SELOGU-61361 format. One record per residue (C-alpha): residue in three letters; chain; x, y, z. Coordinates in nm, 3 decimals, always signed. Example, Ala and Ser with C-alpha at 12.3 -4.5 7.8 and 13.67 -1.06 7.14 Angstrom:
<sites>
ALA; A; +1.230; -0.450; +0.780
SER; A; +1.367; -0.106; +0.714
</sites>
This chain:
<sites>
MET; A; +12.017; +11.952; +9.499
ASP; A; +11.717; +11.960; +9.725
ASN; A; +11.751; +12.173; +10.016
SER; A; +11.671; +11.913; +10.280
LEU; A; +11.919; +11.675; +10.142
ILE; A; +12.184; +11.901; +10.215
VAL; A; +12.061; +11.979; +10.571
ILE; A; +12.075; +11.610; +10.654
THR; A; +12.412; +11.522; +10.481
LEU; A; +12.556; +11.832; +10.660
SER; A; +12.369; +11.732; +11.043
TYR; A; +12.490; +11.416; +11.026
ALA; A; +12.837; +11.517; +10.924
CYS; A; +12.852; +11.795; +11.214
ALA; A; +12.681; +11.552; +11.480
ILE; A; +12.974; +11.266; +11.371
PHE; A; +13.264; +11.517; +11.495
THR; A; +13.097; +11.675; +11.764
PHE; A; +13.026; +11.291; +11.900
VAL; A; +13.390; +11.244; +11.822
LEU; A; +13.494; +11.577; +12.018
LEU; A; +13.269; +11.544; +12.306
ILE; A; +13.408; +11.173; +12.386
TYR; A; +13.769; +11.304; +12.366
ASN; A; +13.685; +11.589; +12.577
LEU; A; +13.497; +11.334; +12.840
PHE; A; +13.846; +11.113; +12.825
LYS; A; +14.055; +11.440; +12.895
TYR; A; +13.808; +11.549; +13.149
ASP; A; +13.902; +11.716; +13.448
LYS; A; +13.643; +11.758; +13.720
TYR; A; +13.838; +12.068; +13.903
ASP; A; +13.807; +12.273; +13.582
LYS; A; +13.468; +12.366; +13.545
SER; A; +13.525; +12.513; +13.208
ASP; A; +13.592; +12.122; +13.113
LEU; A; +13.220; +12.041; +13.219
TYR; A; +13.094; +12.277; +13.030
PHE; A; +13.276; +12.255; +12.759
SER; A; +13.116; +11.924; +12.723
LEU; A; +12.793; +12.004; +12.774
ILE; A; +12.821; +12.269; +12.475
CYS; A; +12.923; +11.981; +12.239
ALA; A; +12.610; +11.712; +12.419
ASP; A; +12.378; +12.018; +12.382
ILE; A; +12.530; +12.116; +11.984
LEU; A; +12.489; +11.708; +11.910
ALA; A; +12.133; +11.657; +12.000
LEU; A; +12.028; +11.983; +11.784
LEU; A; +12.193; +11.834; +11.536
ILE; A; +12.051; +11.483; +11.536
CYS; A; +11.702; +11.681; +11.545
ASN; A; +11.778; +11.825; +11.263
ILE; A; +11.765; +11.518; +11.070
PRO; A; +11.414; +11.453; +11.183
TYR; A; +11.299; +11.776; +11.108
TYR; A; +11.346; +11.747; +10.737
SER; A; +11.313; +11.348; +10.702
CYS; A; +10.963; +11.369; +10.848
SER; A; +10.822; +11.695; +10.710
GLY; A; +10.507; +11.689; +10.556
LEU; A; +10.474; +11.346; +10.607
ASP; A; +10.152; +11.165; +10.785
LYS; A; +10.296; +10.825; +10.827
PRO; A; +10.262; +10.653; +11.171
TRP; A; +10.457; +10.819; +11.423
TYR; A; +10.584; +11.104; +11.172
PRO; A; +10.397; +11.362; +11.336
TYR; A; +10.511; +11.293; +11.660
ILE; A; +10.873; +11.261; +11.572
PHE; A; +10.858; +11.616; +11.415
ASN; A; +10.685; +11.790; +11.695
ILE; A; +10.921; +11.677; +11.923
ALA; A; +11.243; +11.774; +11.697
VAL; A; +11.106; +12.080; +11.640
PHE; A; +11.029; +12.132; +12.018
MET; A; +11.377; +12.021; +12.086
GLN; A; +11.515; +12.237; +11.872
PHE; A; +11.389; +12.540; +12.019
ALA; A; +11.441; +12.384; +12.380
LEU; A; +11.791; +12.298; +12.316
GLY; A; +11.892; +12.599; +12.096
GLY; A; +11.860; +12.855; +12.439
LEU; A; +12.042; +12.597; +12.636
VAL; A; +12.357; +12.610; +12.451
SER; A; +12.358; +12.967; +12.477
VAL; A; +12.319; +12.976; +12.880
ILE; A; +12.601; +12.697; +12.866
TYR; A; +12.820; +12.916; +12.681
THR; A; +12.789; +13.222; +12.907
ASN; A; +12.886; +13.022; +13.209
TYR; A; +13.170; +12.839; +12.997
MET; A; +13.303; +13.204; +12.928
SER; A; +13.269; +13.283; +13.318
CYS; A; +13.538; +13.009; +13.410
TYR; A; +13.720; +13.065; +13.040
LEU; A; +13.763; +13.435; +13.144
LYS; A; +13.910; +13.365; +13.524
ILE; A; +13.636; +13.617; +13.681
ASP; A; +13.627; +13.558; +13.994
THR; A; +13.415; +13.271; +14.204
GLU; A; +13.148; +13.508; +14.355
LYS; A; +13.101; +13.680; +14.046
ARG; A; +13.077; +13.334; +13.857
ARG; A; +12.833; +13.240; +14.074
LEU; A; +12.648; +13.540; +14.017
ILE; A; +12.643; +13.469; +13.662
ARG; A; +12.543; +13.117; +13.715
ILE; A; +12.252; +13.166; +13.907
GLY; A; +12.113; +13.456; +13.654
MET; A; +12.171; +13.206; +13.389
PHE; A; +12.016; +12.963; +13.567
GLU; A; +11.642; +13.169; +13.622
TYR; A; +11.726; +13.311; +13.249
ALA; A; +11.671; +12.917; +13.137
VAL; A; +11.395; +12.847; +13.335
PHE; A; +11.234; +13.118; +13.185
TYR; A; +11.289; +13.052; +12.840
GLU; A; +11.217; +12.717; +12.874
ALA; A; +10.927; +12.802; +13.007
LEU; A; +10.775; +13.011; +12.711
VAL; A; +10.944; +12.743; +12.466
PHE; A; +10.650; +12.514; +12.696
PHE; A; +10.406; +12.753; +12.692
ASN; A; +10.426; +12.761; +12.319
LEU; A; +10.259; +12.416; +12.243
LYS; A; +9.922; +12.579; +12.342
TYR; A; +9.957; +12.923; +12.199
GLY; A; +10.166; +12.872; +11.954
TYR; A; +10.342; +13.238; +11.970
TYR; A; +10.680; +13.076; +11.807
TYR; A; +10.571; +12.829; +11.572
THR; A; +10.301; +12.605; +11.494
ILE; A; +10.267; +12.230; +11.316
SER; A; +9.946; +12.168; +11.093
ASP; A; +9.768; +11.914; +11.051
ALA; A; +9.937; +11.818; +10.759
ASN; A; +10.286; +11.796; +10.964
GLN; A; +10.401; +12.136; +10.770
TYR; A; +10.604; +12.371; +11.023
THR; A; +10.510; +12.752; +11.028
ARG; A; +10.690; +13.059; +11.189
GLY; A; +10.479; +13.204; +11.480
ARG; A; +10.419; +13.557; +11.511
PHE; A; +10.691; +13.604; +11.789
TRP; A; +10.967; +13.383; +11.638
PHE; A; +11.178; +13.611; +11.568
MET; A; +11.150; +13.697; +11.939
GLY; A; +11.221; +13.349; +12.042
GLN; A; +11.544; +13.399; +11.811
VAL; A; +11.638; +13.667; +11.988
LEU; A; +11.575; +13.544; +12.364
ALA; A; +11.766; +13.230; +12.272
PHE; A; +12.073; +13.486; +12.145
LEU; A; +12.078; +13.711; +12.476
PRO; A; +12.313; +13.497; +12.642
VAL; A; +12.534; +13.508; +12.403
LEU; A; +12.561; +13.891; +12.362
TYR; A; +12.622; +13.866; +12.703
ALA; A; +12.893; +13.637; +12.700
PHE; A; +13.047; +13.868; +12.452
ILE; A; +13.027; +14.154; +12.703
LEU; A; +13.199; +13.951; +12.969
PHE; A; +13.471; +13.850; +12.710
ALA; A; +13.510; +14.251; +12.644
LYS; A; +13.484; +14.325; +12.991
TYR; A; +13.776; +14.055; +13.125
LYS; A; +13.954; +13.975; +12.787
HIS; A; +14.295; +14.070; +12.970
ASN; A; +14.245; +13.757; +13.176
ILE; A; +14.319; +13.537; +12.836
TYR; A; +14.623; +13.525; +12.650
LYS; A; +14.566; +13.780; +12.319
THR; A; +14.616; +13.434; +12.091
ALA; A; +14.273; +13.288; +12.229
TRP; A; +14.101; +13.601; +12.172
LEU; A; +14.071; +13.596; +11.780
GLY; A; +13.931; +13.183; +11.845
THR; A; +13.655; +13.300; +12.144
ILE; A; +13.548; +13.614; +11.858
ILE; A; +13.536; +13.355; +11.586
TYR; A; +13.278; +13.085; +11.794
ILE; A; +13.060; +13.383; +11.882
ALA; A; +13.052; +13.490; +11.541
PHE; A; +12.969; +13.149; +11.361
PRO; A; +12.652; +13.058; +11.510
VAL; A; +12.529; +13.438; +11.449
ILE; A; +12.596; +13.364; +11.135
GLY; A; +12.407; +13.017; +11.055
ALA; A; +12.095; +13.201; +11.229
LEU; A; +12.122; +13.475; +10.982
ILE; A; +12.106; +13.278; +10.698
HIS; A; +11.827; +13.086; +10.870
LEU; A; +11.617; +13.404; +10.900
LYS; A; +11.651; +13.445; +10.536
THR; A; +11.619; +13.158; +10.394
GLN; A; +11.455; +12.946; +10.660
ILE; A; +11.709; +12.667; +10.574
PRO; A; +11.833; +12.548; +10.974
VAL; A; +12.197; +12.571; +10.906
THR; A; +12.281; +12.740; +11.289
PHE; A; +12.340; +12.438; +11.459
CYS; A; +12.564; +12.312; +11.200
PHE; A; +12.752; +12.678; +11.189
ALA; A; +12.760; +12.589; +11.596
SER; A; +12.969; +12.298; +11.541
ILE; A; +13.201; +12.450; +11.353
GLY; A; +13.244; +12.695; +11.581
VAL; A; +13.281; +12.417; +11.861
TYR; A; +13.596; +12.287; +11.688
ILE; A; +13.738; +12.634; +11.639
LEU; A; +13.697; +12.700; +12.024
PHE; A; +13.865; +12.337; +12.102
PHE; A; +14.148; +12.425; +11.904
ASN; A; +14.172; +12.769; +11.981
ILE; A; +14.182; +12.548; +12.376
LYS; A; +14.459; +12.323; +12.267
SER; A; +14.609; +12.616; +12.140
GLU; A; +14.660; +12.813; +12.471
GLN; A; +14.688; +12.498; +12.674
ALA; A; +14.992; +12.403; +12.472
PHE; A; +15.098; +12.793; +12.508
LEU; A; +15.076; +12.749; +12.893
LEU; A; +15.229; +12.425; +12.919
GLU; A; +15.549; +12.592; +12.737
ARG; A; +15.560; +12.903; +12.926
GLN; A; +15.509; +12.693; +13.271
GLN; A; +15.817; +12.467; +13.184
LYS; A; +16.029; +12.765; +13.150
GLU; A; +15.931; +12.937; +13.450
LEU; A; +16.001; +12.582; +13.591
ALA; A; +16.330; +12.567; +13.481
GLU; A; +16.364; +12.935; +13.597
SER; A; +16.254; +12.866; +13.909
LYS; A; +16.506; +12.546; +13.966
ILE; A; +16.775; +12.814; +13.907
SER; A; +16.640; +13.033; +14.114
ILE; A; +16.607; +12.811; +14.406
MET; A; +16.924; +12.679; +14.315
LEU; A; +17.155; +13.024; +14.304
SER; A; +16.954; +13.116; +14.662
GLN; A; +17.056; +12.774; +14.818
ILE; A; +17.429; +12.824; +14.658
GLN; A; +17.501; +13.188; +14.821
PRO; A; +17.851; +13.309; +14.702
HIS; A; +17.922; +13.433; +15.020
PHE; A; +17.949; +13.104; +15.128
MET; A; +18.138; +12.966; +14.869
TYR; A; +18.359; +13.196; +14.869
ASN; A; +18.425; +13.183; +15.303
SER; A; +18.417; +12.759; +15.259
LEU; A; +18.711; +12.793; +14.924
THR; A; +18.891; +13.021; +15.133
THR; A; +18.900; +12.801; +15.474
ILE; A; +18.996; +12.522; +15.240
ALA; A; +19.274; +12.718; +15.078
VAL; A; +19.437; +12.782; +15.433
LEU; A; +19.389; +12.430; +15.578
CYS; A; +19.629; +12.316; +15.287
ASP; A; +19.888; +12.432; +15.423
LYS; A; +19.768; +12.418; +15.837
ASN; A; +19.612; +12.071; +15.780
PRO; A; +19.599; +11.882; +15.494
ALA; A; +19.408; +11.607; +15.583
GLU; A; +19.150; +11.843; +15.695
ALA; A; +19.158; +12.041; +15.383
LYS; A; +19.098; +11.687; +15.177
ARG; A; +18.783; +11.594; +15.426
ALA; A; +18.660; +11.976; +15.384
THR; A; +18.729; +11.946; +15.013
LEU; A; +18.506; +11.641; +14.995
ASN; A; +18.201; +11.805; +15.213
PHE; A; +18.260; +12.096; +15.042
SER; A; +18.147; +11.886; +14.712
ARG; A; +17.910; +11.720; +14.862
TYR; A; +17.717; +12.019; +14.996
LEU; A; +17.711; +12.127; +14.605
ARG; A; +17.581; +11.805; +14.442
LYS; A; +17.346; +11.758; +14.707
ASN; A; +17.231; +12.149; +14.634
ILE; A; +17.188; +12.064; +14.286
ASP; A; +17.057; +11.735; +14.219
SER; A; +16.798; +11.811; +14.477
VAL; A; +16.691; +12.104; +14.245
ASN; A; +16.501; +11.843; +14.023
LYS; A; +16.396; +11.626; +14.256
ARG; A; +15.967; +11.689; +14.259
MET; A; +15.904; +11.422; +14.559
PRO; A; +15.969; +11.494; +14.927
VAL; A; +16.264; +11.292; +15.115
PRO; A; +16.379; +11.140; +15.405
PHE; A; +16.426; +11.369; +15.715
SER; A; +16.754; +11.153; +15.758
SER; A; +16.900; +11.261; +15.375
GLU; A; +16.793; +11.645; +15.472
LEU; A; +16.946; +11.624; +15.767
GLU; A; +17.257; +11.509; +15.686
HIS; A; +17.286; +11.794; +15.391
VAL; A; +17.251; +12.014; +15.710
SER; A; +17.529; +11.810; +15.898
THR; A; +17.758; +11.883; +15.610
TYR; A; +17.669; +12.274; +15.555
LEU; A; +17.740; +12.313; +15.959
GLU; A; +18.054; +12.096; +15.932
LEU; A; +18.173; +12.347; +15.657
GLU; A; +18.086; +12.674; +15.878
LYS; A; +18.251; +12.512; +16.153
LEU; A; +18.538; +12.532; +15.993
ARG; A; +18.481; +12.888; +15.927
PHE; A; +18.367; +12.993; +16.293
GLY; A; +18.530; +12.720; +16.490
ASP; A; +18.416; +12.715; +16.876
ARG; A; +18.237; +13.078; +16.833
LEU; A; +17.924; +12.858; +16.619
ARG; A; +17.814; +12.579; +16.861
VAL; A; +17.537; +12.338; +16.721
ASN; A; +17.299; +12.123; +16.930
MET; A; +17.117; +11.909; +16.770
ASP; A; +16.797; +11.658; +16.952
ILE; A; +16.681; +11.467; +16.718
GLN; A; +16.427; +11.235; +16.838
SER; A; +16.247; +11.151; +16.497
THR; A; +16.358; +11.117; +16.132
ASP; A; +16.033; +10.868; +16.060
PHE; A; +15.903; +11.056; +15.825
LEU; A; +15.960; +11.275; +15.447
ILE; A; +16.016; +11.617; +15.377
PRO; A; +16.066; +11.837; +15.072
PRO; A; +16.487; +11.872; +14.975
LEU; A; +16.629; +12.182; +15.010
THR; A; +16.412; +12.324; +15.297
ILE; A; +16.601; +12.238; +15.665
GLN; A; +16.888; +12.355; +15.534
PRO; A; +16.817; +12.675; +15.409
LEU; A; +16.677; +12.731; +15.760
ALA; A; +17.021; +12.650; +15.921
GLU; A; +17.190; +12.890; +15.676
ASN; A; +16.927; +13.153; +15.803
ALA; A; +17.017; +13.096; +16.126
VAL; A; +17.412; +13.191; +16.081
LYS; A; +17.390; +13.404; +15.797
HIS; A; +17.143; +13.634; +15.929
GLY; A; +17.093; +13.530; +16.310
ILE; A; +17.463; +13.451; +16.471
CYS; A; +17.666; +13.616; +16.238
ASN; A; +17.492; +13.957; +16.286
LYS; A; +17.584; +13.968; +16.665
VAL; A; +17.861; +14.132; +16.819
SER; A; +18.041; +13.885; +16.966
GLY; A; +17.966; +13.648; +16.683
MET; A; +17.903; +13.388; +16.894
GLY; A; +17.622; +13.187; +16.926
THR; A; +17.409; +12.845; +16.908
LEU; A; +17.242; +12.699; +16.632
SER; A; +16.989; +12.411; +16.789
ILE; A; +16.752; +12.138; +16.550
THR; A; +16.495; +11.916; +16.710
THR; A; +16.268; +11.722; +16.610
ARG; A; +15.995; +11.524; +16.733
GLU; A; +15.685; +11.305; +16.715
LYS; A; +15.296; +11.434; +16.784
GLU; A; +15.025; +11.303; +16.742
ASP; A; +14.917; +11.416; +16.432
SER; A; +15.230; +11.552; +16.299
TYR; A; +15.635; +11.554; +16.325
GLU; A; +15.788; +11.871; +16.454
ILE; A; +16.136; +12.038; +16.344
VAL; A; +16.236; +12.320; +16.532
ILE; A; +16.556; +12.550; +16.420
SER; A; +16.682; +12.823; +16.665
ASP; A; +16.955; +13.027; +16.723
ASP; A; +17.019; +13.305; +16.995
GLY; A; +17.101; +13.564; +16.704
VAL; A; +17.063; +13.889; +16.712
GLY; A; +16.658; +13.844; +16.611
PHE; A; +16.433; +14.081; +16.407
ALA; A; +16.085; +14.251; +16.462
PRO; A; +15.830; +14.102; +16.351
ASP; A; +15.708; +14.414; +16.154
GLN; A; +16.110; +14.486; +15.999
VAL; A; +16.093; +14.563; +15.635
MET; A; +16.406; +14.362; +15.471
GLU; A; +16.592; +14.653; +15.291
ASP; A; +16.668; +14.475; +14.992
GLY; A; +16.373; +14.230; +14.853
LYS; A; +16.622; +13.956; +14.752
GLU; A; +16.790; +13.857; +15.121
HIS; A; +16.527; +13.628; +15.227
ILE; A; +16.425; +13.453; +14.910
GLY; A; +16.532; +13.098; +15.016
MET; A; +16.323; +13.178; +15.282
GLU; A; +15.998; +13.233; +15.074
ASN; A; +16.123; +12.905; +14.842
VAL; A; +16.106; +12.665; +15.147
ARG; A; +15.784; +12.781; +15.285
ASP; A; +15.629; +12.749; +14.917
ARG; A; +15.783; +12.374; +14.865
LEU; A; +15.686; +12.252; +15.253
LYS; A; +15.294; +12.385; +15.149
SER; A; +15.299; +12.266; +14.793
MET; A; +15.507; +11.921; +14.832
SER; A; +15.396; +11.841; +15.215
ASP; A; +15.120; +12.048; +15.283
ALA; A; +15.369; +12.156; +15.560
SER; A; +15.361; +12.458; +15.736
MET; A; +15.668; +12.690; +15.864
LYS; A; +15.630; +12.954; +16.174
VAL; A; +15.868; +13.207; +16.270
GLU; A; +15.891; +13.372; +16.599
SER; A; +16.160; +13.605; +16.663
ILE; A; +16.254; +13.874; +16.953
VAL; A; +16.496; +14.140; +16.870
GLY; A; +16.825; +14.085; +17.102
VAL; A; +16.721; +13.729; +17.184
GLY; A; +16.668; +13.533; +16.881
THR; A; +16.460; +13.363; +16.612
THR; A; +16.312; +13.014; +16.655
VAL; A; +16.116; +12.837; +16.324
THR; A; +15.922; +12.563; +16.344
VAL; A; +15.755; +12.333; +16.056
ASN; A; +15.536; +12.078; +16.121
VAL; A; +15.475; +11.786; +15.879
PRO; A; +15.157; +11.640; +15.905
LYS; A; +15.091; +11.247; +15.916
LYS; A; +14.942; +11.130; +15.596
THR; A; +14.626; +10.922; +15.659
GLU; A; +14.431; +10.721; +15.478
LYS; A; +14.127; +10.943; +15.541
HIS; A; +14.294; +11.183; +15.338
GLY; A; +14.417; +10.961; +15.079
PHE; A; +14.782; +10.927; +15.195
ARG; A; +14.941; +10.632; +15.301
</sites>
């Protein structure tokens, strides 16, 4: 079979598959992920190169009207886009390898300058013919520095490989093989082109793109599975951090004592304890903020159970001026529990006051949880790293679910104040 027919057929097939891949990626495009942008540009560039392959062989040596113009454009575009795809791929790798923002910026600037230099050489070739020339008979001939042009086109790929070798620890080992194969395929195509003068470089590059695509999807599936596992573990951690064993033991012991002294009160305490457990467990699966009134009800249930144990030693003051806002579940109760457990219970007298206040401000809702417990120094390091995991969970959920902030102020011997600010959602910022 004639080489031209083989190349045209292969180019058609690869162009169709690359076009499908490009459309698919555009539909799944994530504007916040720069690697998605560069991958789409790689597909578009290779698609254009494959399309240029077709008139290269269809018009070569023919002097029909417009054929010389089409042939000249096809050859020029192959050289121009051939170096550009390498530059785009290097930018893609800088994102895919999770290189820090400043280094990515420097790589992007360097690749842009390199692309300008490379394209200038391709443009000046039209006059000086050092890469290639096209005869009056519409025939392509390699120029004196053709090989140098191929080397320049592949230099960014070499740099991308260096980046991969340096930052491969930032991606999973399962993705290494796909990345290496993608880099290898265009090189193999270029070697075949060099040896046989059959331009299959971009056909091989399109195969490499498919390998890269499936490599990305495999890694995304792996990451999704891992994230789901971490989410499940996180939910268990959150639940356990809120249902502290000491509180359960103390509550059950108090209920047991009440069963003999005051059965009616024991029944009420049992129902409260049941509601407390159910609220904690149900809240773990909630991914959206809940009305503050719901969270306040949960806090009140918890404090009723604690007052059964402490009696008059635990005083609770509530000044609730506003409840018309949303807050992540399991955020206020842990703060109240922290105040009772670490603040008031550690006082020598074992007596103290817990205050909860809410008020509406101009641009936010403010919640203040304060106690007159033992307090702590700002630079105090807790002896056990697990003691305050609940506080960190609260801070993370407030930020991620409501863009809320949490400020902790404490003075040794005076007490601790936790202030939560939940911003009002405005249309300006895309919220209702």
